[in-house]
N, C-alpha and C positions, 0 to 999 in steps of 0.2 A: 260722147263715145269714150269709152276706155281707150288710152292709147299705149298699148301692149309694147307693142313693137318699136316704135319710136326711142321708150327708155329701155332698149335691150341691154346696153352696156350697164346701167345699174345694175340691174339682175344677174350678167355676168359677173360683176363684182360682188355680190352677195353670195354668189354660191364661189367664188373664192375664197372669201371671209371664213367661209364654213369648212372648206375644206383644207386649208391650210395648215392649221393650225394640227391636225390631226396626222395630216400627213410628215409634218416637222417632227410630232413625237413617234410615228412609227418611223423614220430614219433615223433619231437618234438612240431611241431604247429597241427599236423593232417592231413587227407584229407579237401579239401575246399567242403564239399557237399552240391550240391545245395538244394531248397526246394521240388525236387522230390523224395528226399531219407530223408529229416530230416523234413520236412513239412514247410508251411509257405505260402507266397503269393508272384507274380508275375503282377506288373503294368508296362504297356506301354502306354504313353499317347503322344499325338502329340501338338505341340502350333501353334496357327493359324498362328502367327506372322513371325513366321520360325526362330524364336530366343528362344532358351530352357535356363532355368536358370543354374546355375553350380553345380555339385555335392554338394557340399557343402551347398546349399541352400536349396536342396531336402531334405539332410539327417538332417540339422535344423528343417525342415518344420514337418517332420515325427517325431522328436524328441518331439516336442510340444502335441503332441498325444500318445505320452509314448510309443512308437514302436523305439525299438535301434536296433543294428546289422543291419543295412540296406546299401546295396551295390546299388550304384548308378552307370548307365553309359550312355555314353550320343552317340547316334546313328544319325550321320550329325550334322545339324544343330538346329535342332526342333523336336526331339526325346531324350525323357528320358524314361529307363527303370533300374525300383527300384526294387531287391529282399528283400525280410523282413520276420519278422516272420509272423505266421497267423494275417491275416485283418478279422474281421467281416466287412460283405457288407455294415454296418452303417459308421464304422469307414471309410473304403474306400472313400467312397461317401462324408463323412466331409474332407478327405485329396484332394481329385481333386475340391471340393468346394474350400478349403484354397489354392489352387493353382492357380486357376482363380481369387480370389482375391487378395493373397500376389503378385503375378505377373501380373497383369493388363492385362490378355490375356485369348482367349477363349481355354480351353483344352479339345481335343478328348480324348476318352478312345479307345484303338487301342485294348487292350488285358488284361483281367486281369485274373489269376487261382489260386486257392488256394489249398492245400493238406495238409491236416491235418496230426499230427503226427503220428498217429496210420496208415494212409493208407502209408505214406516216409518210416516209418521202413518194412512195408510189402514188397514195393518195393525193400527196400535195400535186404531184404532175398532172395525175387525171384530172385532179379540180381545176387546174389552168385551163388545161386544152377544156373539158368541158364549156369552159365560160368562153373562148376564144372560138371554138366552134360555133357555138350556139350564136354569137355575137354576126359572124358570117352569113350563117342562114338567116337569118334576120335581116341585115342587110340584101341579101341576095333575092330573098323572098320580097322585101318592099318594092326593090328597083324592077322587079322584074311584074310586081302588083303595079306598077305603076307607069309600065312601060310607055303607054299613051300620051304622058305629060312631060313636056321641054324637061331635060336636065333630070331625068327620074333617078340616076344614079345618087343625084345630092340627097334625095330623100330619105335611101337606105344610108348614106354615109353619113346624113347629120340625124338618124337615129340611134346610129350604134356610138356618135360622139355623146349624145344626151345619154347612152345607158351607159359608158364610160362613166359620164358625170356622176351618176346614181350609185356607181360600184365603188368610186373614190371616196362618196358621202358615208356609204355603210362602213367602209374601212376604216374612214378616219374615226369613225364614231367607235368602233371597236377600236382602234388605238387608244384612245381618249377611256375607255371603259375599261381598256386592260391595265393602262398605268394608274389610273383614280382606284378604279373601283374592283378589281383584279380577274377581270372578263377574261373569255379565253376564249379564240377563234376555233370551234369546233365544227363538227358536224352539223346539228342545229343550226348556227352561224351560217355554213355554206348553204344550206335549204332557205335561209332567211334571205340570202344574198341571190339563191336563182330564183327563187320567189319573185323578188325585186323586180329583177331583170326582166322577168315573164310580165308583171305586169306593167313598166314601163314601156316596152315595146309595144303592148296593146294599146294603153294611152296616145303613145303616138302615132300609131295606125288612124287610130278615129281622126286625132286632129290635122294629119295629114291630108286623110280622104276625104275631109271638108273643104280642104285646100283646092282638091284636083276638082272636087265638085263645082266650087265657086270659078275656078279658074276658066269651067265652059260657059259660065252665066253671065260673069262681070269681064268679058274680054277685055274690054278699053279699059278697065280700073287699073291702076299701077298696083303693082305687083306687092309694094309694103302693105297699101291699103286693104288689097284682097287678103294678103296674109293677116294683117290685123282683125279684119272683119269675121274671117273664119275661126281664129282663136276664140274671140268673144261670142260666137256662137257656139262652140265648144266647153265655152267656162261653167256654164251653169249643171253641164252634163259630168264633169270632172269632179265639181266638188259634192253633188250630190250622192254620186257612186262610191267616192273615194272617203271622202271626210266624212259623210253621213251614215255610212254604213261600216264598211270594215275598219277604218280608221278608230272609231268608238268601241268596236267589238276588239281591237286590239290592245287600247287603253284599258278596258276593263281587264282584259288578260293580265296584263301587266301590272295592275294595280293588287288584283285578285287570285293571281295565277299561281302561285308559289314561287320560290326562290328558284327551281327549274327549268321554269318557262320563264321567270322574267327578262331575263335577258333576251332572249329568243323574240319575244312580243314586242319589247323594245326597239330592237334592231327592225324587225319587220314594219313596225309603225313609222319609223324614220326611214326606210326605205320606200314605202310606198307613197309617204309624203312626198319623199324626195321625187319618186317618178311621177307623179301629178304636175307638181311643179316644174320640172324640167320638161315634161310636154308643150305648157302653155309659154314658161319664160325663158327656155333653153334650147330647144329642138327647133322651134317654128321661128324664133329671131336668128337661129344660125344659118336656116335658110335665106332669110335676106339678108342676111353678112355677107355671104357667098354672091347672091344674084347681084347684089349692089357694089362687090368688090370696095368694100369699106377699107382693105388695107390700103387702095391707092390714095386715099384721103387721111391716112395716118389713123384709121378708127377714129374718126372724130363724127358725131351724132349729128342731124340735123336738126336735134329738138323736137322729132315727132311730128313736125310738122305736117308732113305728108303723109302718116299715116292715119291722120284721123279721117273717118268714112264719112 
């Protein structure tokens, strides 16, 4: 039988190796927050000739109007997406007019959004509050639902810790993507993050519920063996429902969904994979670590001999 719980420190180390690089990038360079959180303007235009200018040419044009820190993306051959500091309507009209004059082409404005810095700060604050409140509610719900199990509070705490693991993975991905590929943490990114939290909590409840069921069936089984057996019982279900259905759909969306949805699809793809991984290799092992109080032995594993059922 698979010895998942006995090798828990290996899985903890793998998670740390995945999260640390992104956190280091975020600490050094900061998170690439979009205008949704910092305030600014979003301009999406289409060039009627079907050929858009290069990113550098658009950035230079913005600079002529005193607008710096512009991020420009091309979507296909004819669409330009520009994110910049806050633009007044008059400045926006001047930039669009300059595009038509400079590039000798008709320009159609597909989308223009502006968010003031005050609104951006409010969005950031409310997003943080939403994630915090959701985590507390999940912990309270699981603690109440598992009230018939000894140490029910541990199940709620371990669920939240594993969700924090998934949030850290997603934020690390966002930091690395922002530094190397120009990604930005925007409202779509936040949507993917909240969906990751929801799927992650659901997966962990399934695993913990199987542990609760088995605890009344295998009363004399050591706790580590019980948890290992329960995790293995839910392994096939987790793989089938996540990897074989949702993940393949998101992979297709990331490959063929276009530039505007690619970042969202990749973040959600990684987030849901992390949620499945943490349900099996992080949340349940944390329960065993807490039950056995591994910190008393300096977190030295027993090589998993007890965990094999």
